[in-house]
All heavy atoms as an XYZ file, in Angstrom:
909
protein
N       0.846     -1.175      0.000
C       0.000      0.000      0.000
C       0.897      1.247      0.000
O       1.738      1.413      0.874
C      -0.903     -0.034      1.228
C      -1.578      1.292      1.491
S      -2.338      1.350      3.116
C      -4.024      1.166      2.659
N       0.722      2.144     -0.964
C       1.553      3.344     -0.999
C       1.166      4.326      0.109
O       0.011      4.429      0.498
C       1.270      3.944     -2.378
C      -0.060      3.409     -2.769
C      -0.186      2.065     -2.097
N       2.160      5.009      0.606
C       1.926      6.032      1.631
C       1.645      7.362      0.933
O       2.179      7.648     -0.137
C       3.144      6.161      2.521
N       0.792      8.165      1.543
C       0.527      9.505      1.024
C       0.847     10.530      2.104
O       0.602     10.301      3.286
C      -0.937      9.686      0.588
O      -1.792      9.440      1.700
C      -1.299      8.754     -0.546
N       1.414     11.637      1.668
C       1.720     12.728      2.574
C       1.180     14.011      1.970
O       1.392     14.285      0.793
C       3.229     12.872      2.774
C       3.568     14.025      3.698
S       5.332     14.308      3.903
C       5.701     15.169      2.387
N       0.470     14.770      2.785
C      -0.039     16.075      2.367
C       0.372     17.107      3.400
O       0.266     16.868      4.602
C      -1.554     16.063      2.252
C      -2.052     15.213      1.109
C      -3.531     15.334      1.001
N      -3.975     14.578     -0.158
C      -5.200     14.567     -0.578
N      -6.130     15.258      0.052
N      -5.532     13.874     -1.630
N       0.828     18.237      2.915
C       1.138     19.336      3.819
C      -0.176     20.055      4.116
O      -0.850     20.528      3.211
C       2.167     20.293      3.210
C       3.499     19.559      3.012
C       2.351     21.520      4.106
C       4.567     20.378      2.336
N      -0.527     20.109      5.398
C      -1.765     20.755      5.819
C      -1.545     22.242      6.129
O      -2.482     23.029      6.106
C      -2.329     20.034      7.035
C      -2.652     18.567      6.744
S      -3.088     17.640      8.216
C      -4.711     18.325      8.530
N      -0.304     22.594      6.420
C       0.013     23.988      6.711
C       1.294     24.096      7.493
O       1.940     23.101      7.796
N       1.665     25.332      7.801
C       2.852     25.580      8.611
C       2.734     26.929      9.278
O       1.883     27.735      8.927
C       4.136     25.500      7.793
C       4.273     26.546      6.733
C       4.637     27.863      6.907
C       4.067     26.395      5.333
N       4.668     28.519      5.702
C       4.318     27.642      4.718
C       3.704     25.310      4.533
C       4.210     27.836      3.347
C       3.600     25.516      3.172
C       3.853     26.756      2.598
N       3.602     27.155     10.262
C       3.687     28.477     10.865
C       5.123     28.748     11.280
O       5.868     27.831     11.637
C       2.725     28.648     12.031
C       2.855     27.713     13.184
C       1.777     28.035     14.221
C       1.542     26.879     15.152
N       0.479     27.180     16.118
N       5.477     30.016     11.202
C       6.819     30.472     11.536
C       6.716     31.610     12.543
O       5.866     32.489     12.391
C       7.549     30.937     10.282
N       7.584     31.570     13.552
C       7.617     32.617     14.578
C       9.067     32.935     14.918
O       9.877     32.024     15.134
C       6.920     32.159     15.870
C       5.463     31.790     15.717
C       4.575     33.041     15.650
N       3.177     32.694     15.524
C       2.522     32.664     14.364
N       3.127     32.940     13.248
N       1.239     32.357     14.328
N       9.405     34.221     14.951
C      10.729     34.653     15.381
C      11.853     34.348     14.417
O      13.016     34.350     14.814
N      11.518     34.092     13.154
C      12.529     33.786     12.137
C      12.672     34.957     11.164
O      11.904     35.912     11.222
C      12.151     32.503     11.400
C      11.970     31.272     12.285
C      11.446     30.100     11.484
C      13.274     30.911     12.982
N      13.640     34.857     10.250
C      13.902     35.986      9.357
C      12.768     36.260      8.365
O      12.692     37.338      7.803
C      15.229     35.809      8.642
C      15.258     34.676      7.648
C      16.634     34.530      7.032
N      16.652     33.481      6.051
C      17.695     32.720      5.818
N      18.806     32.895      6.494
N      17.636     31.781      4.903
N      11.897     35.287      8.155
C      10.690     35.549      7.372
C       9.654     36.156      8.321
O       9.743     35.959      9.526
C      10.153     34.266      6.735
S       9.835     32.918      7.875
N       8.683     36.891      7.794
C       7.660     37.441      8.696
C       6.936     36.320      9.457
O       6.763     35.226      8.931
C       6.696     38.151      7.740
C       7.490     38.425      6.507
C       8.475     37.294      6.402
N       6.535     36.589     10.698
C       5.722     35.625     11.438
C       4.445     35.398     10.640
O       3.797     36.359     10.213
C       5.368     36.160     12.825
C       6.564     36.188     13.772
O       7.658     35.753     13.377
O       6.386     36.660     14.903
N       4.125     34.150     10.387
C       2.934     33.858      9.591
C       2.452     32.442      9.857
O       3.165     31.621     10.420
C       3.216     34.048      8.092
C       4.185     33.049      7.527
N       5.547     33.150      7.701
C       3.983     31.933      6.793
C       6.150     32.138      7.082
N       5.219     31.380      6.528
N       1.223     32.194      9.423
C       0.627     30.870      9.485
C      -0.121     30.629      8.182
O      -0.859     31.495      7.713
C      -0.320     30.760     10.680
C      -0.850     29.366     10.885
C      -1.554     29.191     12.226
O      -1.455     30.079     13.086
O      -2.201     28.139     12.392
N       0.094     29.453      7.592
C      -0.534     29.081      6.330
C      -1.329     27.802      6.563
O      -0.827     26.866      7.181
C       0.535     28.851      5.227
C      -0.096     28.356      3.947
C       1.336     30.108      4.988
N      -2.563     27.773      6.073
C      -3.444     26.624      6.254
C      -3.957     26.178      4.886
O      -4.513     26.981      4.148
C      -4.608     27.008      7.174
C      -5.553     25.858      7.435
O      -5.306     24.730      7.042
N      -6.645     26.154      8.097
N      -3.763     24.906      4.566
C      -4.212     24.349      3.293
C      -5.382     23.386      3.478
O      -5.548     22.450      2.699
C      -3.068     23.618      2.593
C      -1.925     24.502      2.199
C      -0.647     24.264      2.681
C      -2.111     25.583      1.361
C       0.408     25.066      2.318
C      -1.061     26.396      0.997
C       0.202     26.137      1.481
N      -6.204     23.600      4.510
C      -7.321     22.703      4.808
C      -8.645     23.450      4.730
O      -8.701     24.657      4.970
C      -7.168     22.114      6.205
S      -5.713     21.076      6.385
N      -9.702     22.689      4.445
C     -11.037     23.283      4.466
C     -11.515     23.404      5.916
O     -10.785     23.045      6.846
C     -12.015     22.483      3.589
C     -12.272     21.080      4.102
O     -12.060     20.747      5.266
N     -12.738     20.218      3.203
N     -12.740     23.870      6.107
C     -13.237     24.094      7.473
C     -13.474     22.800      8.259
O     -13.739     22.843      9.450
C     -14.497     24.970      7.462
C     -15.614     24.367      6.646
O     -15.491     23.287      6.089
N     -16.720     25.088      6.565
N     -13.359     21.648      7.603
C     -13.469     20.356      8.291
C     -12.096     19.754      8.590
O     -11.993     18.625      9.060
C     -14.296     19.382      7.455
C     -15.741     19.813      7.302
C     -16.522     18.812      6.494
C     -17.959     19.316      6.349
N     -18.758     18.413      5.524
N     -11.037     20.500      8.266
C      -9.680     20.020      8.527
C      -9.132     19.077      7.482
O      -8.114     18.427      7.696
N      -9.784     19.000      6.321
C      -9.342     18.120      5.240
C      -8.492     18.938      4.271
O      -8.915     20.007      3.814
C     -10.554     17.512      4.502
C     -10.108     16.661      3.332
C     -11.412     16.713      5.467
N      -7.282     18.449      3.937
C      -6.428     19.205      3.004
C      -7.080     19.335      1.629
O      -7.701     18.394      1.127
C      -5.156     18.364      2.917
C      -5.179     17.468      4.105
C      -6.619     17.253      4.438
N      -6.937     20.510      1.031
C      -7.417     20.729     -0.330
C      -6.605     19.854     -1.289
O      -5.437     19.543     -1.034
C      -7.268     22.193     -0.739
C      -8.129     23.134      0.050
C      -7.548     24.073      0.895
C      -9.507     23.091     -0.036
C      -8.331     24.956      1.622
C     -10.300     23.964      0.694
C      -9.707     24.896      1.527
N      -7.199     19.473     -2.409
C      -6.495     18.664     -3.406
C      -5.334     19.430     -4.024
O      -4.278     18.877     -4.289
C      -7.454     18.223     -4.507
O      -8.461     17.408     -3.972
N      -5.562     20.718     -4.273
C      -4.527     21.578     -4.858
C      -4.539     22.892     -4.106
O      -5.604     23.459     -3.843
C      -4.801     21.848     -6.363
C      -3.803     22.828     -6.930
C      -4.792     20.553     -7.148
N      -3.354     23.370     -3.764
C      -3.222     24.681     -3.124
C      -2.105     25.439     -3.815
O      -1.069     24.866     -4.146
C      -2.877     24.543     -1.640
O      -3.928     23.941     -0.934
N      -2.332     26.691     -4.052
C      -1.321     27.562     -4.652
C      -0.998     28.661     -3.655
O      -1.879     29.173     -2.970
C      -1.826     28.171     -5.956
C      -2.268     27.176     -7.034
C      -2.883     27.915     -8.206
C      -1.103     26.319     -7.486
N       0.257     29.039     -3.607
C       0.699     30.066     -2.674
C       1.500     31.098     -3.449
O       2.429     30.744     -4.174
C       1.551     29.428     -1.571
C       2.017     30.312     -0.458
C       0.836     30.792      0.371
C       3.004     29.577      0.419
N       1.131     32.345     -3.317
C       1.836     33.440     -3.983
C       2.244     34.447     -2.922
O       1.437     34.827     -2.068
C       0.916     34.100     -5.012
C       1.565     35.215     -5.771
C       0.630     35.785     -6.830
O      -0.457     35.273     -7.072
N       1.062     36.855     -7.457
N       3.516     34.866     -2.974
C       4.029     35.814     -1.989
C       4.891     36.853     -2.705
O       5.636     36.512     -3.614
C       4.882     35.088     -0.933
C       4.113     34.064     -0.127
S       5.161     32.911      0.830
C       5.991     34.006      1.957
N       4.812     38.114     -2.286
C       5.662     39.146     -2.886
C       7.141     38.909     -2.559
O       7.482     38.180     -1.630
C       5.182     40.446     -2.229
C       3.890     40.129     -1.576
C       3.881     38.666     -1.305
N       7.996     39.561     -3.330
C       9.438     39.489     -3.063
C       9.736     39.961     -1.651
O       9.107     40.876     -1.132
C      10.207     40.360     -4.060
C      10.184     39.780     -5.455
O       9.937     38.603     -5.644
N      10.442     40.622     -6.435
N      10.692     39.300     -1.018
C      11.138     39.696      0.301
C      10.261     39.254      1.449
O      10.430     39.719      2.573
N       9.321     38.346      1.198
C       8.411     37.921      2.271
C       8.690     36.500      2.771
O       7.913     35.985      3.560
C       6.939     38.029      1.834
O       6.742     37.266      0.649
C       6.550     39.478      1.590
N       9.776     35.886      2.320
C      10.195     34.622      2.909
C       9.968     33.358      2.111
O       9.972     32.274      2.686
N       9.813     33.439      0.798
C       9.587     32.225      0.004
C      10.777     31.271      0.092
O      10.605     30.090      0.389
C       9.313     32.576     -1.461
C       8.005     33.301     -1.702
C       7.767     33.586     -3.173
C       8.818     34.464     -3.808
N       8.870     35.837     -3.347
N      11.976     31.781     -0.148
C      13.167     30.931     -0.123
C      13.425     30.414      1.283
O      13.740     29.234      1.475
C      14.386     31.699     -0.653
O      14.098     32.138     -1.988
C      15.634     30.840     -0.660
N      13.272     31.257      2.287
C      13.442     30.825      3.677
C      12.442     29.733      4.016
O      12.799     28.715      4.627
C      13.283     32.024      4.638
O      14.316     32.971      4.364
C      13.339     31.599      6.086
N      11.190     29.910      3.615
C      10.157     28.922      3.911
C      10.471     27.589      3.242
O      10.336     26.529      3.860
C       8.773     29.428      3.483
O       8.490     30.625      4.211
C       7.686     28.409      3.754
N      10.904     27.617      1.987
C      11.267     26.368      1.299
C      12.436     25.673      1.993
O      12.442     24.452      2.153
C      11.603     26.635     -0.164
C      10.406     26.916     -1.060
C      10.870     27.358     -2.452
C       9.518     25.691     -1.164
N      13.430     26.441      2.426
C      14.571     25.875      3.152
C      14.102     25.230      4.454
O      14.528     24.121      4.805
C      15.615     26.970      3.440
O      16.058     27.525      2.202
C      16.795     26.429      4.215
N      13.201     25.912      5.168
C      12.685     25.381      6.426
C      11.832     24.129      6.203
O      11.902     23.174      6.984
C      11.891     26.453      7.162
C      12.739     27.611      7.707
C      11.840     28.770      8.123
C      13.617     27.151      8.854
N      11.015     24.122      5.151
C      10.221     22.927      4.839
C      11.128     21.731      4.555
O      10.905     20.632      5.070
C       9.298     23.182      3.647
C       8.029     23.956      3.936
C       7.367     24.409      2.633
C       7.060     23.120      4.766
N      12.159     21.942      3.752
C      13.096     20.848      3.453
C      13.751     20.331      4.736
O      13.886     19.130      4.942
C      14.175     21.322      2.475
C      13.720     21.410      1.062
C      14.906     21.715      0.126
N      14.421     22.278     -1.096
C      14.470     23.569     -1.422
N      15.028     24.445     -0.613
N      13.988     23.987     -2.568
N      14.186     21.263      5.582
C      14.864     20.864      6.822
C      13.911     20.153      7.780
O      14.303     19.189      8.438
C      15.475     22.090      7.492
N      12.669     20.614      7.847
C      11.694     19.970      8.726
C      11.412     18.542      8.264
O      11.344     17.617      9.083
C      10.400     20.783      8.776
N      11.275     18.354      6.963
C      10.939     17.032      6.430
C      12.129     16.077      6.423
O      11.956     14.872      6.540
C      10.365     17.167      5.021
C       9.019     17.879      4.935
C       8.654     18.161      3.486
C       7.927     17.086      5.625
N      13.339     16.608      6.294
C      14.522     15.742      6.212
C      15.245     15.570      7.542
O      15.999     14.622      7.716
C      15.510     16.307      5.191
O      16.095     17.513      5.688
N      15.056     16.509      8.471
C      15.803     16.471      9.728
C      17.225     16.963      9.580
O      18.049     16.797     10.481
N      17.540     17.586      8.464
C      18.929     17.945      8.155
C      19.564     18.935      9.130
O      20.770     18.878      9.358
C      19.038     18.494      6.735
O      18.266     19.678      6.597
N      18.790     19.824      9.720
C      19.378     20.815     10.633
C      19.895     20.156     11.902
O      20.834     20.654     12.526
C      18.363     21.900     10.975
N      19.326     19.047     12.306
C      19.743     18.367     13.535
C      20.880     17.383     13.289
O      21.455     16.875     14.220
C      18.563     17.640     14.161
N      21.206     17.132     12.069
C      22.250     16.151     11.753
C      23.627     16.790     11.625
O      24.544     16.178     11.121
C      21.912     15.441     10.450
C      20.695     14.568     10.564
C      20.554     13.724      9.319
N      19.263     13.073      9.349
C      18.453     12.991      8.322
N      18.782     13.525      7.169
N      17.301     12.374      8.427
N      23.731     18.031     12.032
C      25.020     18.701     11.940
C      25.313     19.287     10.570
O      26.421     19.739     10.314
N      24.329     19.256      9.667
C      24.529     19.849      8.347
C      24.490     21.368      8.395
O      24.983     22.022      7.494
C      23.471     19.343      7.361
C      23.642     17.872      7.060
O      24.721     17.326      7.128
N      22.541     17.214      6.754
N      23.867     21.914      9.416
C      23.810     23.368      9.580
C      24.783     23.763     10.679
O      24.713     23.242     11.794
C      22.411     23.817      9.965
C      21.393     23.712      8.879
C      21.532     23.117      7.667
C      20.075     24.222      8.929
N      20.364     23.208      6.955
C      19.451     23.894      7.708
C      19.354     24.912      9.888
C      18.149     24.247      7.415
C      18.046     25.267      9.602
C      17.463     24.937      8.373
N      25.668     24.706     10.382
C      26.576     25.171     11.423
C      25.906     26.274     12.241
O      24.820     26.742     11.923
C      27.911     25.628     10.833
C      27.798     26.820      9.896
O      26.871     27.642     10.054
O      28.657     26.944      9.012
N      26.575     26.658     13.310
C      26.027     27.638     14.250
C      25.654     28.944     13.563
O      24.585     29.508     13.815
C      27.055     27.906     15.369
O      27.303     26.672     16.039
C      26.545     28.917     16.374
N      26.506     29.427     12.681
C      26.231     30.700     12.006
C      25.045     30.591     11.064
O      24.263     31.533     10.931
C      27.482     31.203     11.266
C      28.596     31.624     12.200
C      28.131     32.621     13.268
O      27.497     33.634     12.922
O      28.409     32.370     14.462
N      24.895     29.467     10.394
C      23.740     29.272      9.507
C      22.450     29.290     10.324
O      21.467     29.912      9.927
C      23.864     27.961      8.742
C      22.758     27.743      7.728
C      22.943     26.470      6.932
O      23.828     25.666      7.185
N      22.071     26.271      5.959
N      22.467     28.634     11.465
C      21.281     28.612     12.332
C      20.972     30.014     12.837
O      19.835     30.470     12.780
C      21.483     27.624     13.498
C      21.515     26.187     12.948
C      20.384     27.780     14.551
C      22.008     25.149     13.918
N      21.988     30.720     13.302
C      21.784     32.086     13.794
C      21.316     33.019     12.684
O      20.652     34.022     12.940
C      23.060     32.618     14.442
C      23.364     31.944     15.771
C      24.616     32.511     16.408
C      24.871     31.869     17.762
N      26.060     32.456     18.424
N      21.615     32.677     11.431
C      21.179     33.468     10.288
C      19.675     33.441     10.066
O      19.145     34.247      9.310
N      18.971     32.515     10.711
C      17.513     32.446     10.598
C      16.806     33.379     11.573
O      15.591     33.526     11.517
C      17.015     31.008     10.790
C      17.166     30.170      9.555
C      18.310     29.435      9.340
C      16.179     30.160      8.588
C      18.466     28.677      8.193
C      16.317     29.422      7.437
C      17.475     28.678      7.234
N      17.563     34.027     12.450
C      16.973     34.971     13.410
C      16.478     36.204     12.671
O      17.107     36.692     11.742
C      18.022     35.387     14.433
C      17.506     36.363     15.462
C      18.640     36.853     16.339
N      18.403     36.464     17.709
C      19.288     36.604     18.678
N      20.473     37.083     18.438
N      18.984     36.246     19.896
N      15.328     36.679     13.098
C      14.741     37.881     12.514
C      15.716     39.046     12.688
O      16.246     39.266     13.779
C      13.412     38.192     13.194
C      12.633     39.319     12.550
C      11.316     39.560     13.274
C      10.418     38.368     13.207
N       9.459     38.364     12.137
N      15.963     39.785     11.606
C      16.905     40.906     11.645
C      16.465     41.947     12.657
O      15.300     42.318     12.719
C      17.048     41.530     10.269
C      17.787     40.639      9.321
C      18.049     41.291      7.996
C      18.822     40.274      7.186
N      18.993     40.586      5.840
N      17.416     42.390     13.471
C      17.142     43.416     14.456
C      16.423     42.915     15.688
O      16.077     43.690     16.568
N      16.192     41.610     15.769
C      15.463     41.048     16.900
C      16.434     40.573     17.972
O      17.467     39.983     17.675
C      14.608     39.861     16.440
O      14.062     39.181     17.546
N      16.084     40.817     19.205
C      16.851     40.291     20.320
C      16.260     39.001     20.856
O      16.734     38.455     21.843
N      15.218     38.518     20.191
C      14.528     37.302     20.618
C      15.501     36.116     20.541
O      16.113     35.883     19.501
C      13.321     37.068     19.718
C      12.317     36.077     20.221
C      11.669     36.483     21.532
O      11.401     37.676     21.733
O      11.467     35.590     22.360
N      15.643     35.366     21.628
C      16.613     34.266     21.625
C      16.125     32.981     20.952
O      16.919     32.085     20.694
C      16.861     34.012     23.118
C      15.602     34.460     23.786
C      15.066     35.596     22.950
N      14.827     32.902     20.652
C      14.267     31.660     20.109
C      13.354     31.936     18.922
O      12.771     33.013     18.803
C      13.457     30.910     21.179
C      14.255     30.654     22.433
C      14.032     31.394     23.583
C      15.241     29.681     22.447
C      14.773     31.171     24.727
C      15.992     29.447     23.594
C      15.753     30.202     24.723
O      16.489     29.985     25.852
N      13.214     30.930     18.077
C      12.278     30.968     16.965
C      11.752     29.561     16.744
O      12.294     28.588     17.286
N      10.711     29.437     15.934
C      10.172     28.101     15.667
C       9.548     28.034     14.280
O       9.075     29.029     13.741
C       9.133     27.703     16.719
O       7.996     28.529     16.618
N       9.586     26.834     13.731
C       8.921     26.529     12.466
C       8.188     25.214     12.686
O       8.771     24.242     13.160
C       9.923     26.404     11.327
C       9.286     26.208      9.995
C       8.647     27.266      9.360
C       9.294     24.976      9.376
C       8.040     27.091      8.123
C       8.694     24.798      8.140
C       8.069     25.855      7.521
N       6.913     25.194     12.348
C       6.057     24.040     12.611
C       5.329     23.666     11.328
O       4.731     24.528     10.689
C       5.064     24.425     13.702
C       4.151     23.339     14.147
C       3.273     23.803     15.301
O       3.806     24.371     16.269
O       2.051     23.599     15.191
N       5.378     22.389     10.954
C       4.704     21.890      9.756
C       3.680     20.840     10.171
O       4.016     19.896     10.879
C       5.700     21.235      8.772
C       4.986     20.780      7.507
C       6.838     22.156      8.440
N       2.437     21.030      9.723
C       1.388     20.046      9.989
C       1.217     19.195      8.725
O       1.052     19.742      7.625
C       0.055     20.720     10.332
C       0.086     21.561     11.589
C       0.543     22.971     11.327
O       0.246     23.545     10.290
N       1.279     23.538     12.267
N       1.258     17.889      8.897
C       1.158     16.948      7.781
C       0.007     15.977      7.995
O      -0.420     15.748      9.128
C       2.444     16.115      7.664
C       3.758     16.836      7.524
C       4.899     15.835      7.647
C       3.816     17.558      6.200
N      -0.430     15.397      6.895
C      -1.319     14.246      6.954
C      -0.553     13.103      6.309
O      -0.231     13.157      5.123
C      -2.620     14.505      6.203
C      -3.599     13.361      6.311
C      -4.867     13.626      5.522
O      -4.806     14.062      4.373
N      -6.001     13.377      6.133
N      -0.195     12.088      7.107
C       0.484     10.895      6.608
C      -0.537      9.780      6.601
O      -0.990      9.345      7.659
C       1.676     10.530      7.480
C       2.806     11.544      7.509
C       3.891     11.104      8.479
C       3.389     11.749      6.126
N      -0.912      9.342      5.401
C      -2.064      8.468      5.213
C      -3.243      9.152      5.898
O      -3.603     10.231      5.502
C      -1.775      7.049      5.690
C      -0.721      6.392      4.815
O      -0.659      6.628      3.613
N       0.119      5.588      5.420
N      -3.806      8.604      6.943
C      -4.939      9.255      7.614
C      -4.553      9.821      8.973
O      -5.420     10.211      9.746
C      -6.097      8.270      7.770
C      -6.702      7.909      6.423
O      -6.718      8.781      5.538
O      -7.148      6.758      6.263
N      -3.273      9.863      9.286
C      -2.807     10.332     10.596
C      -2.224     11.744     10.483
O      -1.576     12.079      9.498
C      -1.726      9.406     11.163
C      -2.139      7.966     11.281
C      -3.067      7.768     12.434
C      -3.376      6.283     12.595
N      -4.461      6.026     13.447
N      -2.459     12.551     11.527
C      -1.870     13.889     11.606
C      -0.513     13.795     12.290
O      -0.367     13.122     13.306
C      -2.754     14.834     12.405
C      -4.001     15.222     11.677
C      -4.858     16.111     12.559
N      -5.811     16.798     11.740
C      -5.808     18.103     11.510
N      -4.922     18.872     12.087
N      -6.686     18.652     10.717
N       0.452     14.493     11.719
C       1.796     14.563     12.281
C       2.229     16.014     12.242
O       2.015     16.710     11.249
C       2.795     13.689     11.486
C       4.208     13.852     12.011
C       2.378     12.229     11.517
N       2.841     16.478     13.316
C       3.370     17.831     13.363
C       4.870     17.753     13.608
O       5.319     17.069     14.536
C       2.708     18.664     14.484
O       1.299     18.684     14.251
C       3.222     20.088     14.486
N       5.633     18.411     12.754
C       7.082     18.500     12.899
C       7.406     19.909     13.373
O       6.983     20.884     12.754
C       7.776     18.233     11.562
C       7.412     16.945     10.848
C       8.056     16.910      9.468
C       7.826     15.749     11.671
N       8.149     20.010     14.449
C       8.477     21.310     15.020
C       9.992     21.456     15.084
O      10.692     20.565     15.575
C       7.888     21.454     16.436
C       6.372     21.253     16.397
C       8.250     22.817     17.037
C       5.746     21.040     17.753
N      10.466     22.577     14.560
C      11.881     22.934     14.679
C      11.964     24.111     15.640
O      11.411     25.169     15.355
C      12.454     23.340     13.317
C      12.470     22.252     12.290
S      12.992     22.873     10.655
C      14.677     23.365     10.977
N      12.629     23.918     16.765
C      12.825     24.988     17.730
C      14.256     25.505     17.596
O      15.208     24.734     17.768
C      12.563     24.493     19.153
C      11.101     24.244     19.389
O      10.264     25.087     19.084
N      10.770     23.082     19.923
N      14.371     26.789     17.285
C      15.669     27.423     17.096
C      16.112     28.082     18.386
O      15.374     28.863     18.977
C      15.575     28.494     16.003
C      15.462     27.946     14.612
C      14.281     27.390     14.162
C      16.538     28.001     13.749
C      14.169     26.892     12.877
C      16.444     27.502     12.465
C      15.256     26.951     12.027
N      17.328     27.799     18.814
C      17.961     28.460     19.948
C      19.088     29.309     19.356
O      20.157     28.796     19.028
C      18.503     27.421     20.931
C      19.212     28.029     22.120
O      19.614     29.220     22.056
O      19.401     27.318     23.116
N      18.820     30.594     19.194
C      19.787     31.477     18.554
C      20.979     31.794     19.457
O      22.051     32.133     18.967
C      19.109     32.770     18.090
C      18.049     32.529     17.057
C      16.750     32.941     17.282
C      18.326     31.868     15.879
C      15.758     32.722     16.338
C      17.349     31.635     14.927
C      16.061     32.069     15.167
N      20.818     31.673     20.755
C      21.921     31.934     21.674
C      23.020     30.880     21.519
O      24.202     31.206     21.515
C      21.426     31.977     23.116
C      20.401     33.058     23.442
C      19.926     32.926     24.882
C      20.982     34.439     23.182
N      22.610     29.625     21.391
C      23.569     28.524     21.260
C      23.791     28.079     19.820
O      24.638     27.229     19.569
C      23.101     27.330     22.101
C      23.099     27.651     23.570
O      24.087     28.150     24.102
N      21.983     27.392     24.238
N      22.978     28.598     18.895
C      23.114     28.208     17.489
C      22.741     26.761     17.244
O      23.421     26.051     16.507
N      21.638     26.333     17.866
C      21.196     24.947     17.710
C      19.729     24.896     17.293
O      18.979     25.846     17.488
C      21.360     24.156     19.029
O      20.667     24.845     20.065
C      22.821     24.000     19.403
N      19.356     23.763     16.729
C      17.965     23.486     16.355
C      17.578     22.154     16.981
O      18.314     21.177     16.893
C      17.782     23.390     14.828
C      16.365     22.990     14.468
C      18.152     24.682     14.141
N      16.421     22.136     17.641
C      15.884     20.919     18.236
C      14.591     20.553     17.527
O      13.747     21.428     17.298
C      15.607     21.123     19.733
C      16.838     21.472     20.511
C      17.145     22.795     20.784
C      17.709     20.481     20.944
C      18.294     23.135     21.486
C      18.856     20.807     21.649
C      19.144     22.136     21.925
O      20.272     22.452     22.605
N      14.442     19.279     17.203
C      13.229     18.794     16.538
C      12.295     18.143     17.541
O      12.749     17.511     18.498
C      13.587     17.747     15.479
C      14.140     18.299     14.207
C      15.464     18.678     14.108
C      13.334     18.441     13.082
C      15.986     19.170     12.927
C      13.843     18.933     11.891
C      15.171     19.289     11.821
O      15.678     19.783     10.654
N      11.030     18.282     17.270
C      10.008     17.599     18.062
C       8.940     17.132     17.069
O       8.616     17.832     16.121
C       9.405     18.569     19.070
C       8.332     17.974     19.943
C       7.802     19.002     20.926
C       6.663     18.433     21.730
N       6.096     19.435     22.634
N       8.397     15.948     17.308
C       7.343     15.401     16.463
C       6.167     15.018     17.337
O       6.353     14.397     18.383
C       7.837     14.143     15.709
O       8.996     14.482     14.952
C       6.760     13.614     14.777
N       4.979     15.410     16.910
C       3.769     14.982     17.606
C       2.897     14.228     16.621
O       2.910     14.512     15.417
C       2.983     16.166     18.202
O       2.541     17.011     17.143
C       3.842     16.977     19.168
N       2.144     13.286     17.128
C       1.249     12.481     16.287
C      -0.155     12.562     16.866
O      -0.331     12.493     18.073
C       1.714     11.037     16.234
C       3.027     10.885     15.509
C       3.484      9.445     15.506
N       4.679      9.279     14.706
C       5.908      9.434     15.150
N       6.118      9.759     16.404
N       6.939      9.263     14.349
N      -1.127     12.671     15.973
C      -2.523     12.713     16.392
C      -3.329     11.677     15.653
O      -2.813     10.919     14.839
N      -4.622     11.681     15.903
C      -5.524     10.712     15.261
C      -5.733     11.036     13.805
O      -5.545     12.096     13.338
C      -6.856     10.694     15.977
């Protein structure tokens, strides 16, 4: 049986892209068959794609990102020591949330995964 994965949405807080939340589900929580996203220049498209790849692959926690690269995700001019990126997925019929917690003081990223019904 093939596995299916759908991105239900994501949210970013305290990162170099603007704080935002994107939802690709209808009012019953079911992901749309097709979703299109359009964003103006300078609003975080490349950053968001990088974060999505890292959330899905776990690459930031495997030592592929150095301290300076991690600190580079901090919002410019912000003294906030932490940031987060969260992706909500539907894997087959199960909900999964991948969370990347950024610690800008230490230049580290911690992953957390939650599973729902």
